[in-house]
Structures are given as structure tokens and as C-alpha cells.
LUMDODREN-557868 format. One record per residue: residue number from 1; x, y, z of N, C-alpha, C in turn. Coordinates in steps of 0.001 Angstrom, whole numbers. Last residue first. Example, Ala and Ser with C-alpha at 12.3 -4.5 7.8 and 13.67 -1.06 7.14 Angstrom:
BEGIN
(2; (12850; -2250; 7080); (13670; -1060; 7140); (12900; 30; 7870)),
(1; (13190; -5690; 7800); (12300; -4500; 7800); (13200; -3300; 7800)),
//
This chain:
BEGIN
(265; (14112; 26479; 4188); (15150; 26138; 3216); (15832; 27421; 2737)),
(264; (12847; 25502; 7422); (13066; 26522; 6401); (14192; 26090; 5474)),
(263; (11305; 22281; 7928); (12287; 23307; 8256); (12416; 24298; 7107)),
(262; (8485; 20809; 9026); (9064; 21325; 7789); (10000; 22495; 8107)),
(261; (7516; 18116; 10407); (8236; 19291; 10881); (9020; 19801; 9691)),
(260; (4261; 16695; 9781); (5659; 16927; 9454); (6191; 18127; 10186)),
(259; (1599; 14458; 8996); (2234; 15364; 9953); (3709; 15494; 9595)),
(258; (-1532; 13239; 8081); (-229; 13675; 7595); (345; 14653; 8608)),
(257; (-3759; 10649; 8305); (-3134; 11710; 9075); (-1766; 11981; 8467)),
(256; (-6788; 9647; 6567); (-5344; 9671; 6797); (-4983; 10747; 7796)),
(255; (-9541; 9012; 7091); (-8865; 8558; 5874); (-7359; 8534; 6076)),
(254; (-11729; 8080; 9630); (-10490; 8802; 9306); (-9846; 8172; 8082)),
(253; (-14809; 8471; 11184); (-14111; 7823; 10080); (-12914; 8686; 9678)),
(252; (-17091; 7793; 13884); (-16035; 8607; 13275); (-15318; 7786; 12212)),
(251; (-20219; 8039; 15712); (-19288; 7355; 14813); (-18238; 8321; 14279)),
(250; (-21298; 8273; 18977); (-20847; 9081; 17848); (-19884; 8258; 16983)),
(249; (-24207; 7206; 20800); (-22859; 6955; 20298); (-22542; 7820; 19080)),
(248; (-25982; 9288; 22978); (-26005; 8579; 21700); (-24576; 8412; 21194)),
(247; (-26432; 10966; 25114); (-26170; 9546; 25379); (-26321; 8707; 24117)),
(246; (-24673; 13858; 23966); (-25826; 13252; 24655); (-25443; 11801; 24947)),
(245; (-22448; 14458; 22687); (-22969; 15529; 23531); (-24268; 15099; 24222)),
(244; (-19685; 12140; 22260); (-21102; 12514; 22185); (-21396; 13746; 23032)),
(243; (-16560; 12616; 20527); (-17305; 12441; 21772); (-18768; 12809; 21563)),
(242; (-13296; 12160; 19216); (-14745; 12176; 18987); (-15439; 11933; 20321)),
(241; (-10130; 13434; 18062); (-11019; 12921; 19091); (-12473; 13022; 18646)),
(240; (-6778; 13205; 17059); (-8165; 13314; 16613); (-9029; 12740; 17725)),
(239; (-3525; 14563; 16992); (-4601; 13958; 17778); (-5950; 14240; 17140)),
(238; (-39; 14634; 16877); (-1272; 14674; 16086); (-2386; 13906; 16812)),
(237; (1535; 16179; 19680); (1228; 14942; 18960); (-3; 15178; 18088)),
(236; (4238; 18185; 20921); (2874; 18030; 20412); (2731; 16730; 19639)),
(235; (6062; 19744; 23526); (5955; 18621; 22594); (4494; 18390; 22226)),
(234; (6673; 23211; 23708); (5913; 22061; 24203); (5856; 20981; 23129)),
(233; (7710; 25603; 22884); (8646; 24635; 23452); (7958; 23404; 24029)),
(232; (5705; 27330; 22020); (6557; 26696; 21019); (7489; 25625; 21561)),
(231; (2384; 27196; 23046); (3747; 27387; 23531); (4702; 26655; 22595)),
(230; (148; 28448; 20486); (559; 27477; 21484); (1953; 27840; 21986)),
(229; (-2282; 31083; 19835); (-1322; 30067; 19431); (-1040; 29088; 20546)),
(228; (-3981; 33326; 20103); (-3024; 32997; 21159); (-1943; 32010; 20725)),
(227; (-5412; 33609; 17693); (-5044; 34789; 18471); (-3927; 34477; 19459)),
(226; (-4643; 31868; 14631); (-5050; 31866; 16025); (-4610; 33138; 16728)),
(225; (-5800; 32752; 11403); (-4690; 32603; 12339); (-5230; 32673; 13755)),
(224; (-7599; 31256; 8574); (-7263; 32250; 9582); (-6114; 31844; 10478)),
(223; (-8064; 29726; 6278); (-9209; 30288; 6993); (-8835; 31256; 8098)),
(222; (-7090; 28808; 3031); (-6682; 29376; 4313); (-7875; 30042; 4986)),
(221; (-7506; 25806; 1342); (-8070; 27138; 1542); (-7687; 27616; 2936)),
(220; (-5576; 23728; -846); (-5942; 24159; 492); (-6544; 25563; 466)),
(219; (-6665; 21605; -3598); (-5894; 22689; -3005); (-6429; 23038; -1619)),
(218; (-6919; 17944; -3613); (-7298; 19304; -3987); (-6463; 20343; -3260)),
(217; (-6374; 15485; -2615); (-5539; 15940; -3708); (-5851; 17351; -4155)),
(216; (-9699; 15173; -1702); (-8384; 14554; -1602); (-7560; 14924; -2834)),
(215; (-11208; 18371; -1213); (-11184; 17058; -1854); (-9793; 16484; -1735)),
(214; (-10821; 20599; 440); (-12173; 20146; 146); (-12260; 18782; -496)),
(213; (-8916; 21405; 3175); (-8835; 20822; 1830); (-10177; 20168; 1529)),
(212; (-8259; 24279; 5111); (-9160; 23162; 4810); (-8936; 22722; 3366)),
(211; (-6213; 25686; 7753); (-6554; 25487; 6354); (-7528; 24311; 6231)),
(210; (-4677; 27947; 9987); (-5677; 26905; 9779); (-6166; 26889; 8329)),
(209; (-1934; 28494; 12218); (-2648; 28848; 10997); (-3511; 27654; 10583)),
(208; (-333; 29871; 15087); (-1055; 28771; 14449); (-1915; 29276; 13293)),
(207; (2796; 30456; 16697); (1626; 30999; 15995); (994; 29899; 15140)),
(206; (5129; 29491; 17741); (3892; 28946; 18281); (2647; 29546; 17669)),
(205; (7363; 30338; 16458); (6924; 31137; 17599); (5688; 30572; 18291)),
(204; (7581; 28648; 14310); (8617; 28563; 15340); (8251; 29355; 16590)),
(203; (4097; 27708; 13622); (5437; 28179; 13273); (6357; 28177; 14495)),
(202; (1865; 25226; 12697); (2398; 25960; 13852); (3815; 26405; 13511)),
(201; (-1168; 24431; 11048); (266; 24678; 10954); (696; 25544; 12136)),
(200; (-3674; 22088; 10302); (-3177; 23070; 11257); (-1670; 23195; 11084)),
(199; (-6357; 21024; 8221); (-4916; 21230; 8420); (-4655; 22341; 9436)),
(198; (-8587; 18648; 7257); (-8446; 19735; 8222); (-6963; 19882; 8584)),
(197; (-10439; 17589; 4576); (-9097; 17606; 5128); (-8909; 18841; 5993)),
(196; (-13347; 15617; 4152); (-12799; 16930; 4476); (-11392; 16763; 5042)),
(195; (-16040; 13970; 2524); (-14602; 14001; 2828); (-14132; 15429; 3084)),
(194; (-19194; 13535; 3939); (-18400; 14247; 2944); (-16950; 14349; 3400)),
(193; (-21221; 12929; 5769); (-20853; 11950; 4746); (-20065; 12581; 3602)),
(192; (-22339; 16278; 6329); (-22284; 14866; 6709); (-21941; 14000; 5506)),
(191; (-20371; 19101; 6190); (-21423; 18366; 5490); (-21271; 16891; 5846)),
(190; (-19663; 22294; 7576); (-19467; 20846; 7610); (-20646; 20176; 6918)),
(189; (-18553; 25315; 6226); (-19703; 24468; 6536); (-19276; 23007; 6542)),
(188; (-15447; 26665; 7575); (-16403; 26290; 6537); (-17557; 25451; 7066)),
(187; (-15226; 28510; 10615); (-14626; 28078; 9371); (-15712; 27669; 8395)),
(186; (-15222; 30870; 13286); (-15952; 30064; 12311); (-15101; 29745; 11092)),
(185; (-13201; 30550; 16143); (-13480; 31289; 14919); (-14164; 30372; 13917)),
(184; (-13342; 30697; 19707); (-13435; 29921; 18468); (-13825; 30809; 17298)),
(183; (-10981; 32507; 21482); (-12390; 32385; 21161); (-12474; 31673; 19817)),
(182; (-8161; 30659; 22826); (-8798; 31543; 21857); (-10310; 31518; 22049)),
(181; (-7064; 30275; 26237); (-7771; 29824; 25038); (-8141; 30976; 24125)),
(180; (-4420; 29369; 28076); (-5113; 30587; 27633); (-5736; 30312; 26284)),
(179; (-2971; 27084; 28626); (-4271; 27237; 29259); (-4993; 28528; 28950)),
(178; (-717; 27395; 27034); (-550; 27257; 28489); (-1856; 27523; 29230)),
(177; (-2782; 28288; 24664); (-1368; 28486; 24982); (-1220; 28491; 26499)),
(176; (-4945; 26826; 22353); (-4733; 27225; 23739); (-3240; 27239; 24011)),
(175; (-6939; 27644; 19433); (-5781; 27081; 20110); (-5818; 27465; 21580)),
(174; (-9159; 27060; 16595); (-8628; 27797; 17732); (-7473; 27057; 18361)),
(173; (-12065; 26892; 14436); (-10663; 26648; 14764); (-10240; 27497; 15947)),
(172; (-14956; 25009; 13363); (-14338; 26168; 13991); (-12886; 25848; 14311)),
(171; (-17436; 24059; 10966); (-16171; 23793; 11629); (-15665; 25099; 12238)),
(170; (-20940; 24555; 11444); (-19667; 25050; 10926); (-18501; 24442; 11683)),
(169; (-23306; 23952; 12600); (-22958; 23169; 11413); (-21645; 23635; 10784)),
(168; (-23822; 25682; 14731); (-23329; 24332; 15018); (-22999; 23486; 13799)),
(167; (-23715; 28542; 15589); (-23539; 28054; 14216); (-23010; 26615; 14231)),
(166; (-22352; 27931; 18803); (-23047; 28848; 17915); (-22732; 28461; 16474)),
(165; (-22178; 24409; 19756); (-21626; 25735; 19494); (-22631; 26634; 18778)),
(164; (-22918; 21819; 20016); (-23346; 22733; 21070); (-22944; 24178; 20807)),
(163; (-21754; 20291; 18112); (-23193; 20511; 17965); (-23728; 21490; 19000)),
(162; (-18616; 21122; 16901); (-19433; 20907; 18093); (-20882; 21238; 17807)),
(161; (-15408; 20622; 15746); (-16810; 20592; 15346); (-17617; 20284; 16595)),
(160; (-12333; 22263; 15449); (-13368; 21748; 16344); (-14697; 21724; 15600)),
(159; (-8875; 22058; 14701); (-10245; 22281; 14253); (-11219; 21594; 15203)),
(158; (-6128; 23355; 16688); (-6768; 22535; 15676); (-8187; 22967; 15383)),
(157; (-3837; 22958; 19342); (-4349; 23806; 18252); (-5008; 22904; 17231)),
(156; (-2668; 23142; 22739); (-3261; 22421; 21616); (-3710; 23429; 20570)),
(155; (-1724; 22781; 26035); (-1353; 23382; 24755); (-1922; 22525; 23639)),
(154; (-3323; 21469; 27852); (-2679; 22715; 28261); (-2227; 23504; 27041)),
(153; (-6569; 20032; 27123); (-5130; 20131; 26932); (-4613; 21446; 27522)),
(152; (-9080; 20919; 27530); (-8618; 19834; 28386); (-7101; 19782; 28309)),
(151; (-10569; 24001; 27177); (-9382; 23212; 26895); (-9153; 22157; 27968)),
(150; (-13301; 25312; 25542); (-12875; 24676; 26782); (-11673; 23806; 26462)),
(149; (-14065; 28237; 23870); (-13301; 26997; 23816); (-12968; 26546; 25235)),
(148; (-17057; 29728; 23022); (-16072; 29575; 24090); (-15384; 28221; 23991)),
(147; (-19137; 30371; 21471); (-17838; 30251; 20794); (-16713; 30124; 21814)),
(146; (-21868; 28529; 22703); (-21387; 29743; 22066); (-20128; 29521; 21244)),
(145; (-20736; 25679; 24583); (-21779; 26649; 24220); (-21115; 27838; 23551)),
(144; (-18672; 23899; 24543); (-19894; 23485; 25229); (-21054; 24448; 24977)),
(143; (-16137; 22798; 22559); (-17053; 23926; 22746); (-18344; 23395; 23355)),
(142; (-12686; 21806; 23036); (-14097; 21556; 22750); (-14916; 22796; 23042)),
(141; (-9612; 20254; 22698); (-10309; 21538; 22645); (-11754; 21241; 22304)),
(140; (-9532; 17503; 23325); (-8455; 18394; 23749); (-8915; 19842; 23763)),
(139; (-12799; 16219; 24415); (-11751; 16501; 23436); (-10726; 17485; 23956)),
(138; (-14638; 15329; 26323); (-15130; 16031; 25129); (-14058; 16338; 24089)),
(137; (-14056; 13750; 28546); (-13414; 15058; 28433); (-13891; 15889; 27242)),
(136; (-13940; 11111; 30107); (-15111; 11942; 29788); (-14661; 13399; 29694)),
(135; (-10923; 10570; 29848); (-12044; 9686; 29514); (-13273; 10515; 29137)),
(134; (-7886; 11968; 28430); (-8734; 11555; 29537); (-9859; 10666; 29069)),
(133; (-5934; 12379; 26524); (-6322; 13509; 27359); (-7203; 13097; 28543)),
(132; (-3381; 10976; 25187); (-4551; 10473; 25918); (-4958; 11555; 26914)),
(131; (-1335; 12423; 24052); (-2065; 11487; 23197); (-3284; 10864; 23870)),
(130; (-929; 15854; 24613); (-1085; 14550; 25266); (-1869; 13620; 24358)),
(129; (-963; 18275; 23373); (221; 17949; 24159); (151; 16579; 24820)),
(128; (-2029; 18245; 19911); (-2248; 18411; 21340); (-1004; 17962; 22091)),
(127; (-3216; 19283; 16698); (-2097; 18945; 17579); (-2544; 19104; 19025)),
(126; (-6213; 18013; 15234); (-5094; 18943; 15224); (-3912; 18396; 15981)),
(125; (-9553; 17894; 15660); (-8513; 17380; 14766); (-7380; 18392; 14721)),
(124; (-12462; 16860; 17394); (-11281; 17720; 17382); (-10252; 17072; 16471)),
(123; (-16041; 16795; 17556); (-14784; 16274; 17029); (-13696; 17322; 17219)),
(122; (-19149; 15946; 19047); (-18001; 16839; 18979); (-16823; 16082; 18378)),
(121; (-22789; 15713; 18713); (-21400; 15225; 18658); (-20379; 16347; 18691)),
(120; (-25519; 16113; 17854); (-25176; 15432; 19115); (-23751; 14897; 19154)),
(119; (-25343; 16151; 14227); (-25966; 16430; 15513); (-25337; 15615; 16634)),
(118; (-24918; 15683; 11593); (-24100; 16714; 12233); (-24567; 17030; 13646)),
(117; (-24689; 12201; 10426); (-25392; 13455; 10731); (-24434; 14435; 11386)),
(116; (-23135; 10019; 9054); (-24568; 9969; 9372); (-25239; 11328; 9555)),
(115; (-19738; 10905; 9785); (-20762; 9973; 9306); (-22158; 10326; 9819)),
(114; (-17532; 13060; 8588); (-18519; 13022; 9677); (-19648; 12107; 9227)),
(113; (-14345; 11951; 7604); (-15744; 12135; 7242); (-16571; 12152; 8519)),
(112; (-11011; 13306; 7191); (-12045; 12493; 7836); (-13393; 12746; 7183)),
(111; (-7659; 13927; 7550); (-8729; 13789; 6567); (-9785; 12849; 7140)),
(110; (-5572; 16141; 9166); (-6455; 14988; 9366); (-7528; 15009; 8283)),
(109; (-2410; 17335; 9208); (-3641; 17337; 8416); (-4375; 16026; 8641)),
(108; (10; 19426; 10590); (-793; 18220; 10763); (-2068; 18374; 9947)),
(107; (3228; 20805; 10721); (2006; 20621; 9936); (1305; 19357; 10407)),
(106; (5415; 23335; 11819); (4830; 22020; 12069); (3520; 21953; 11296)),
(105; (7628; 25244; 9734); (6344; 25024; 10393); (6177; 23560; 10774)),
(104; (10135; 27848; 9165); (9645; 26471; 9190); (8300; 26374; 9883)),
(103; (10889; 30452; 9527); (10369; 30076; 8221); (9870; 28653; 8144)),
(102; (13336; 29621; 11842); (12586; 30718; 11232); (12166; 30345; 9818)),
(101; (12895; 26241; 13169); (13661; 27370; 12661); (12767; 28427; 12023)),
(100; (11807; 24059; 14413); (11697; 24130; 12943); (12486; 25288; 12351)),
(99; (11744; 23962; 17145); (12859; 23279; 16488); (12807; 23393; 14965)),
(98; (9489; 24987; 18255); (10678; 25836; 18271); (11904; 25180; 17648)),
(97; (7561; 22913; 18076); (7559; 24021; 17117); (8866; 24799; 17103)),
(96; (7908; 19482; 17987); (8119; 20668; 18822); (8366; 21865; 17916)),
(95; (6633; 16118; 18119); (6855; 17369; 17393); (6984; 18555; 18354)),
(94; (5958; 13671; 19449); (7207; 13775; 18696); (7542; 15133; 18096)),
(93; (5015; 12733; 22807); (4689; 13423; 21555); (5963; 13788; 20791)),
(92; (5782; 9582; 24186); (6138; 10991; 24138); (5734; 11615; 22814)),
(91; (3111; 7193; 23682); (4315; 7687; 24340); (4531; 9168; 24146)),
(90; (1136; 5180; 23171); (772; 6555; 23527); (1928; 7207; 24283)),
(89; (3543; 3295; 21499); (2133; 3462; 21803); (1811; 4915; 22079)),
(88; (6092; 3504; 20591); (5903; 3407; 22035); (4447; 3607; 22422)),
(87; (6542; 3980; 17938); (6739; 2617; 18412); (6523; 2448; 19898)),
(86; (5854; 6670; 17727); (7217; 6222; 17445); (7513; 4865; 18064)),
(85; (3400; 7778; 17856); (3952; 7301; 19119); (5359; 6756; 18974)),
(84; (1939; 8862; 15740); (3324; 9260; 15943); (3867; 8893; 17292)),
(83; (-1340; 9776; 16475); (-429; 9253; 15461); (976; 9763; 15746)),
(82; (-4283; 8958; 18290); (-3005; 9668; 18239); (-2105; 8984; 17219)),
(81; (-7544; 9270; 18906); (-6659; 8634; 17932); (-5407; 9497; 17835)),
(80; (-10047; 8653; 21280); (-8874; 9448; 20929); (-7968; 8647; 19991)),
(79; (-13366; 9032; 22334); (-12427; 8206; 21576); (-11288; 9113; 21130)),
(78; (-15051; 9733; 25452); (-14224; 10134; 24326); (-13495; 8964; 23663)),
(77; (-18085; 10805; 26628); (-17169; 9640; 26645); (-16364; 9649; 25349)),
(76; (-20022; 12784; 26577); (-18618; 13194; 26741); (-17637; 12023; 26804)),
(75; (-22574; 10559; 27443); (-22239; 11963; 27207); (-20771; 12227; 27552)),
(74; (-22379; 7446; 25911); (-22333; 8166; 27181); (-21883; 9593; 26897)),
(73; (-22023; 5140; 24222); (-23240; 5963; 24227); (-23395; 6649; 25577)),
(72; (-18626; 5197; 23010); (-19659; 4704; 23914); (-20854; 5656; 23875)),
(71; (-17989; 5821; 19482); (-17806; 6020; 20915); (-18831; 5227; 21720)),
(70; (-16737; 3897; 16814); (-17873; 4599; 17399); (-17732; 4664; 18900)),
(69; (-14620; 3923; 13847); (-15077; 3418; 15132); (-16279; 4202; 15602)),
(68; (-12062; 3436; 11342); (-13388; 3879; 11783); (-13717; 3268; 13139)),
(67; (-9796; 4190; 8825); (-9948; 3740; 10198); (-11255; 4302; 10725)),
(66; (-9206; 3170; 5528); (-9969; 4041; 6419); (-10015; 3387; 7796)),
(65; (-6459; 3120; 3146); (-7438; 2530; 4053); (-8201; 3597; 4813)),
(64; (-6252; 4463; -241); (-5732; 4076; 1062); (-6822; 3478; 1928)),
(63; (-8318; 4903; -2164); (-7319; 5928; -1829); (-6721; 5670; -455)),
(62; (-11100; 2941; -811); (-10278; 3503; -1881); (-9331; 4566; -1357)),
(61; (-14247; 3486; 911); (-12864; 3003; 878); (-12096; 3648; -275)),
(60; (-16842; 4993; -857); (-16466; 3961; 96); (-15051; 3491; -170)),
(59; (-16061; 8436; -1712); (-16711; 7142; -1913); (-16160; 6097; -955)),
(58; (-16163; 8276; 1615); (-17039; 8697; 526); (-16178; 9183; -641)),
(57; (-15992; 6094; 4549); (-15534; 7051; 3548); (-16560; 7360; 2484)),
(56; (-16228; 2504; 5161); (-16143; 3908; 5567); (-15785; 4791; 4381)),
(55; (-16094; -143; 4478); (-17333; 558; 4139); (-17308; 2029; 4517)),
(54; (-13923; -1408; 5432); (-14124; -1489; 3982); (-15362; -720; 3535)),
(53; (-11795; -232; 7994); (-13152; -437; 7491); (-13172; -468; 5971)),
(52; (-9864; -1080; 10785); (-9865; -761; 9366); (-11227; -1146; 8792)),
(51; (-11267; 7; 13935); (-10758; -1018; 13024); (-10686; -458; 11615)),
(50; (-12547; 384; 17202); (-11752; 967; 16123); (-11141; -129; 15272)),
(49; (-15774; -921; 17914); (-14342; -933; 18163); (-13599; -365; 16952)),
(48; (-18623; 815; 18590); (-17906; 147; 17510); (-16414; 221; 17798)),
(47; (-19333; 1704; 21107); (-20359; 1074; 20287); (-19729; 290; 19144)),
(46; (-17084; 1068; 23845); (-17422; 1715; 22571); (-18513; 965; 21829)),
(45; (-17291; 1568; 27070); (-17570; 457; 26159); (-17991; 1030; 24824)),
(44; (-14704; 3791; 28104); (-15932; 3065; 28370); (-16067; 1859; 27465)),
(43; (-12791; 5156; 25409); (-13219; 5122; 26795); (-14524; 4350; 26937)),
(42; (-10268; 4174; 23380); (-11731; 4301; 23408); (-12199; 4118; 24848)),
(41; (-7490; 5129; 21794); (-7977; 4957; 23154); (-9477; 5217; 23148)),
(40; (-5104; 4125; 19488); (-6518; 4452; 19685); (-6897; 4153; 21128)),
(39; (-2276; 5023; 17841); (-2754; 4605; 19154); (-4193; 5066; 19314)),
(38; (-129; 4310; 15212); (-1483; 4726; 15579); (-1860; 4151; 16940)),
(37; (2367; 3258; 14638); (2216; 4715; 14647); (873; 5185; 15178)),
(36; (2586; 587; 14263); (3247; 1131; 15448); (2998; 2621; 15622)),
(35; (-7; -1482; 13157); (585; -151; 13017); (1256; 294; 14311)),
(34; (-1242; -3880; 13675); (-105; -3887; 12755); (593; -2541; 12652)),
(33; (-3493; -3490; 15195); (-2289; -3926; 15900); (-1051; -3931; 15008)),
(32; (-5467; -2999; 13286); (-4907; -1892; 14049); (-3594; -2269; 14734)),
(31; (-4870; -4755; 10219); (-5538; -4642; 11519); (-4793; -3599; 12338)),
(30; (-3596; -3969; 7833); (-4755; -4881; 7810); (-5572; -4800; 9100)),
(29; (-2693; -552; 6945); (-2486; -1819; 7644); (-3757; -2659; 7620)),
(28; (-3076; 1921; 5908); (-2941; 814; 4950); (-2709; -534; 5624)),
(27; (-3489; 4576; 6799); (-4312; 3478; 7309); (-4278; 2268; 6370)),
(26; (-1662; 6451; 6154); (-2812; 6335; 5266); (-3681; 5136; 5616)),
(25; (348; 8616; 7562); (-355; 7392; 7959); (-1660; 7320; 7181)),
(24; (3168; 10005; 7181); (1964; 9913; 6352); (1318; 8580; 6678)),
(23; (5371; 12107; 8821); (4501; 10935; 8983); (3369; 11050; 7973)),
(22; (8677; 13290; 9097); (7415; 13286; 8361); (6664; 11989; 8621)),
(21; (11416; 15311; 9857); (10513; 14270; 10356); (9147; 14377; 9688)),
(20; (13135; 16291; 6772); (12561; 16566; 8091); (11682; 15406; 8549)),
(19; (15973; 14582; 5271); (14596; 15096; 5230); (14075; 15356; 6634)),
(18; (19326; 15869; 5432); (18360; 14804; 5684); (16950; 15363; 5685)),
(17; (20509; 17836; 2660); (20212; 17679; 4076); (19287; 16487; 4264)),
(16; (23096; 18572; 407); (21879; 17824; 695); (21718; 17644; 2197)),
(15; (24189; 21488; -847); (24448; 20584; 265); (23139; 19883; 623)),
(14; (25238; 22366; -4132); (24173; 22200; -3148); (24549; 21188; -2081)),
(13; (27792; 24456; -4984); (27436; 23045; -4874); (26400; 22896; -3765)),
(12; (27833; 27175; -7286); (27777; 26672; -5917); (27315; 25222; -5924)),
(11; (30018; 26983; -10163); (28741; 27285; -9523); (28796; 26758; -8103)),
(10; (32207; 25933; -11288); (31866; 27307; -11659); (30488; 27707; -11143)),
(9; (34501; 24120; -9299); (33150; 24270; -9827); (32931; 25724; -10209)),
(8; (37357; 21974; -9279); (36786; 23308; -9217); (35401; 23327; -9871)),
(7; (39485; 19862; -7595); (38235; 19938; -8356); (37643; 21326; -8169)),
(6; (42646; 18468; -7624); (41864; 19656; -7298); (40644; 19709; -8204)),
(5; (44108; 15626; -6293); (43371; 16201; -7416); (42537; 17376; -6950)),
(4; (47301; 14930; -5198); (45974; 15396; -4788); (45307; 16062; -5981)),
(3; (49217; 11970; -5961); (48953; 13396; -5989); (47523; 13713; -5581)),
(2; (50387; 9430; -3759); (49577; 9848; -4897); (49319; 11346; -4823)),
(1; (53657; 8568; -2884); (52425; 9245; -2511); (51663; 9669; -3758)),
//
């Protein structure tokens, strides 16, 4: 029998853990069908079919691919972009807040550009409980007037841009918890044809926090916390939506979607 070797350390030995679930979809595929992670649902007859674009963004293209499209020219006719179907298209949402542990967070960051103008349109960028919320729905969270959030989703959190809102040139943030909505809170000024990163974080209790990144690779600015948050035991999917507020098609351009379940260390 071989002898047993005893190994002693004069310090603690770190225990490596598997990395948390992380998605960085930088739109590097050649055609939409090449990506198992991105599901685009365009209601009605879209003005521009969703596709990788060589002319989207600011500056044009570069720093990964850009996914772009344009809604149908019908009031509230929605385009929805979900990331993280895990090879099942618009399947089961992959993230759940109560699994990150104390000190952990769910993170989603959508980087996009509002093309052409800030009028007659709505966008949502964040987490929602359904990768396909519907057809003529305006978005998982939307604003039809003032600062009142209308929720199509039962649980969702993220950033809203609405031409119908009070201070219509400002991004706003909010959430809904089992159908109980926040009042929308003003964020930064939106600027047409300008890159913006919109980040939402959800902790183990479902509390939601909102940040903006002004330039790709730049630092984040914290804008606030949701009053209601979301239900922590609900599965969530990264979701971006665009919809018209009139009968004019709304274009949209997405640089990337980053999402992760970051556990406490």
C-alpha cells in the first residue's frame, strides 16, 4: 500500500465556483436565424424586417453587430426582442431573482439608439415575465399619459420611453409587482441617434434599481429604485419592445443585450 501524503497550507484555500448564468449577445451573427438566443416577434406587417444592419448605430456599426427593424405603421403594433430563449425560441424565461442569494442581483442592460426622432413612439428595455406579451400592446410597461405606467406584463421592470408621457423627451423607469405598478420616475434626457445603455438590476427580494451608461465602455449612473419592484419568484426574460403611438412606423436599433444572475461572493 502506498503511503498517504499530508498537505498543509498556511492560508485558506479558495474554492472555485462555476460562473453564474451570463448572456452577452452582441449581435455578431450574420443573419437572425443563426442566433439561438434572440427571438424577434414583429406584429402585423413590419415596415422593416428585423435583421443585422451595417448602417445602424452611432457611429455606424462597429463594436459588434447591430440588430435593427421597424414596426408596422399601426398604432400600438409591437415589435418584441427577447434574449435568452436557451435554444427554445420564445420559451421559458431563464432568470429568477430569488435564486441569486443575499447580496446577488439579476442584471439586464440593453444598449440601443432611438433612430430619427423622439416623437410618436414607445420603447421598453428591461426584464419581463413573457418573451411575447402580445400584438397591439405598446410594450410590457408603457405610458399612455402623464406618469402612469400601464402594465401588459404581470411582473416586469425596466426603462420606458414614451412620446405620450409627461416630459416626453426623458427616459423613465419603473416596475410592476403582480400587477401593482409604480408611478414612472424621470431619468435622463433621451437624444435621437445617440447610443444609450439602459440597465436594470433586481435583487433577491425583487427590489429594482436603474442605471444608465452614456457611452459604450463608460461608467454607469444610478438613477433610482423602484417603489414596488417585482415578485422575486417569477421567471424573467430580457425584453426590448418598440411600438408606434400613431400610424407611423417606429424604427429601432439594438447594439447588445447583457444579462446575468450575479450571485453574492
